[in-house]
N, C-alpha and C positions, 0 to 999 in steps of 0.2 A: 504494499499500498504506499501510496506516495507521501502520506503524512509522516512516515518513520524514515525517510530520506535524511541524510545529514543536513541538506540545505533548508530543512523545514523543521529543524529542532528548536529554533530561536523565535519567538513569536512577539510582536509588537502590538499594543493597541494605540489609540491616538496619543493618549497622555503620556505613555512611556517613551513614544517615539519624538513627541516633542521635547521632553525632559532631556533625552539622550542628544538630541541635536543642540539643544540651548547649552548644555554643559560641555558640549565639544566647541564651542564657539560660532555657532550659525544663528543668524538672527533673520527677521522677517518670516518666520515659520508658519507655514500654512500645511494643514494635514487635512486631506479629504478622503471620502471612501473611493475605492478604485472604481474603474468602470470599463466596459467594453463596448464595442461597437459590434453588433450581431444582425444578423438577417435571416430568414427562414431557411435558405439553403445552406448555411454554416450550421444551423441547429440539426436539420435534416442528417447531414453528413455526418455530424457528431454522434448522433444515435445509431446511424449506420456502423460506425466502428465499434460502438459499445451499446448493441441493441437491448432495449426495454421491452418485455413482452407488451405491456399495455400501450405504452407510449408510440412504438413504431406503426401500428395499423392506423392510429389517429393521425399521425404525421404524413402516411402515404395517402390517406383520404383527403387530407389538407392540401397535399400537392397536386392533386387532380383537380380540386375545387378552386383553389386561389388562383387569380391572374398572375402571370410571369411578373408584373410589375409590382405587386403586393409582396411576392416572394423575395425580390431583390432589394426591397425597401430596407434601408438600414436603420437601427435602433439603438440607442444609447441606453444601456442597462446597468445598474451598480452591480458590482462583483465582489468577491469575498477580500479582495486585498485592500491596501489604503495607498494613497500617493503623498508623498511629501514635497514640498517646495521650500527651499531656503536659501540665504545668502551667508555666505561665510564673512565673518568679521573677527577683529583681532581681539583677542583675550585680554581683560584687563588684570593688572596685577593684583588688584582687590575689586570685588563687586560694590557696586554703588545703589543705595536706595534713595529714590525720589521721594520725598514727603511733600505731597501737594496740601496747601493751606488754604482753603477759601475763607476770606474774611470781609465781613459786611456788618458794620455797627456791633462789633464785639470789643469795645474798648477796654472792657472792665476785665477780659480774659486774654485778649491777644497777645499782648506783651509778655505776660506771665507764660503763655504757652511757647513763644518763640525763644525765651530764655531756658526753658526746660529742655526744648529740642536740641538747642545748642550744646548743652551739657549730659546730653543722652548718649551712654556708651553702648555701642553694638559691636561686639567682638567679630571681627572678619569682614565688615562692612563701612564703607564710608557713606557718609550721609549727605544729599544735597536737599535743601530747604526751598521750595517754590511756593511762595506767597502771592496770591492773587486778591487784590484788594479792589473793591467794587465801589469807590468813591463814597466811603461813608458820611454820614453827617454827624457823628458823635465823637470825633476824634482819633478813631481807628487809622485812617489813613495817615496822620502826623505820627502815630505810634509806629507803623509800619515803615516808613519812609526812614526811620532811624537806623534800619538795617540794610538799606540800599547797596552800601559798600562793605558789608560784612562777608568775609570769605565764608563760602559754601552756601550762602543765601540769594536766591534770585527774587528780585521784587518786580512784580507785573502790577502797574497801575491801571485799571480800567477807567474809561471816562465817565460810565455811568452803571449802576447796578443791572443786571440782566438775569439774575437768578444764581442760584449755587450751581447748577448743573453747567451754566455757561461758563462760571469762573473754574469749575475743575475741567472742563475741556480745554480751557485756554492754559491752565496748568500742565495738562497731559502732553500738549504740543510743545512746552518748552522743557519738559522733563528728560534728562538724558541718562538716568539710571536703567540698570539692569532689572531692579525691582522698583514697585510703585506702591505707596500706601497713601489713602486719602485721611486726613486728619481735621476734622471740624475744629473751628478755632474757639468754641464755646466751652471747652473742658469737659464735656459730657463723658469722652472716652479717656481712658488712663495709658497713658505713655508707658507705663510698667507692662502692659500687654504686648508691646512690640516683639519681645525676645520669643514668646511662645508663637506668635503669629508668623513670624519670619523663619523659624526654626523649619517648619514644614517646607517651606520653598527652598531653604538651603540644603536640606536633607533630601530633595527631590522627590519627596512623597507627593507632592502636588503642585500646581501652578496658580492655584487660585484659592485664596483664604477668606471666610467671613469671619468676623467677631460677633459672634451670637450673644445678644444682651439678656436671654433668657430662655426657657425650654421647660418642658413637661409641666408638673403642676404650678409652675410660677408664671405660666403665661399670662395671666390676668393681673399680676403684680409688678409688671416692668414699670409702668408709670403710676406713681402714687404722688399727689398733690396735696398739701396739706390744706384741709377747708375744703376741698374740691372732688369729693367722692364721685359725683356723678360725673364730672369731666374725666376723671381716671379711668372710671369703667367704660365710657364711651370710646376714649381712644384705644385702649386695650382690646376691646371687642373689635373696633375698626381694624387694628392690627391682625387679629386672628382672621377676619374675614378675608383681608387681603392676602395672607399667608396662604390661606386654603386655596384661594383663585390661583396663585402662582404656581402651587404644588399640584392642583388639578390641571391647568392649561398647559404646563411644560414638564409634567411627570418628574417632579421632584418631591424630596422629603425634608425641605428645609423648615428650620424653626424661625429664622429671623432674616428673610429676603430683603427686608428694608433697611437693615443695619448700614450704617454710613461707613463703618470701620469695614473697608475692602482693601485687601493685600494681594497684589499679582505681579507675576513677571511682566514686564513691559512688552514683551513679544506677543503675549496674548491679545494685544491690540491690532496686530498686524492685520490689515484687511477688513477692518470694522470703521465704519462711519456713525458718528452720534449726532443727534438732532435736538435733543430735549435740554432745555434751559433752567428748569426750576429743580425739585425734588423728585420729579419723576425720572430725571436723570440716573439716580440710583437704581430704578426698576430696569432702565434701558441698558445700563452697563452689565447689571447682573444677566439679564435675559440673552444678550447679544452673546455674551461668553459662554453662557451655557449652550446656546444654539450652535456656537462654532464648534463644541465639544469638549468644553472643560468642565470637569464635575467639582464644585466648590466644596472645601473642606471647612466644617463649622466647629469653631471652638469657642468656650465661653469667656466672655470679658466683663470687666468691671463696667459700670455704666450709672451715671447719675443723671436722671432726666430733670431738664429745667421745665419750670411752668412758662405759661405765656406772660405774667408779670415779669419773668426774669430774663425775657427776651426770645423765646421760642417764635420761629417764624411761619411754622405751618400754618396754611389756613384751613379752616375747619370744612369749608363747602368747596372751594375752588380746587384745591388741590387733590382730595379724595377723587373728584370727577375726572381731573386730568390722569389720575392713576389708571383709573378705569380703563379711560380711552386708549392709554398707552400700553396696557396689557393686552387689549384686543387687537390693536395694531401690530405689536410684538409677536403675537401668535401666528400672524399671516404673512408678515413682510419677509421678503427674500433676503436671506444671508449668503453672500457671495463674495468671500475674502479675496479669492484670486481676481475677480473683476474689478474690485476696489483698488487692489494693488497696481494693477494695470493702468488703471485711469490716474492714480497717483503718481507714476513713474512718467506717463505722458504729459501731465501738468507740470512736472518738475524739468521736463526738457524744454 
């Protein structure tokens, strides 16, 4: 049997092949299912060489009934193999982590976060901090500008606020690291969780990690606002509803798909284009990576939810409606990484 031939003794799936290429110094990695071009004549001749009792009579009957034009028509079908496309790149002496920090009206916490990031030690990694400030009105821009000439910090100043998703997309375009981490400027998420999240990527166990804020019986306890019990219950039930939608529509078993704590290899983004500007970008990023073939690893993280009085920016009606719209769109939108890569290269020329 051919499965026991020496050349068939090593098998890869999409994820392990992507990891092997990444760790060997290849970038712009796109892995897709293998496909073949077949026609009726090819299939009939194949079964003539390896006859199957039930199939051959049906094929012979079809050969007599089908016009020659239809028998010769070629069809592209998915095969059992996979195809990999990549570009060789020089290996760095030390991998780089790009931390994307979208900042808008976060003067109370932004500078504390940037100071903590500068002092954060990550063994085996260099850190690049990319701050995207969206023309705040509370002094955040002035605080961020003090870091414009700080080594290891890139400051991007937008001329107007266009949403968190737009700021993150801007940061991704400027990021040069091998790994990317999205860090909100409001300190709801804990920098001490970086090590555990990144360890999964550095060890090659995955390419995409989500910092899950809750799970199991704690699902309805993630957001607790003092004196606002109904609001807490409403937001937690909404989270459960959208989590269920994501899992059903995209065949996942995630506990917290809407977490802002997303960590991934930068090459995961190859061939993807993003359009969402607000908090719906978190769904767009997650689902496009999932549909490209990446399986997210979920790890528990520390989380302290802010109330609306403390500056939470989610809108109670507008944002959930946009999330629902985006989920429906993402269920049916075509994901074509190779096509996007080719268009990008043509624009670059």
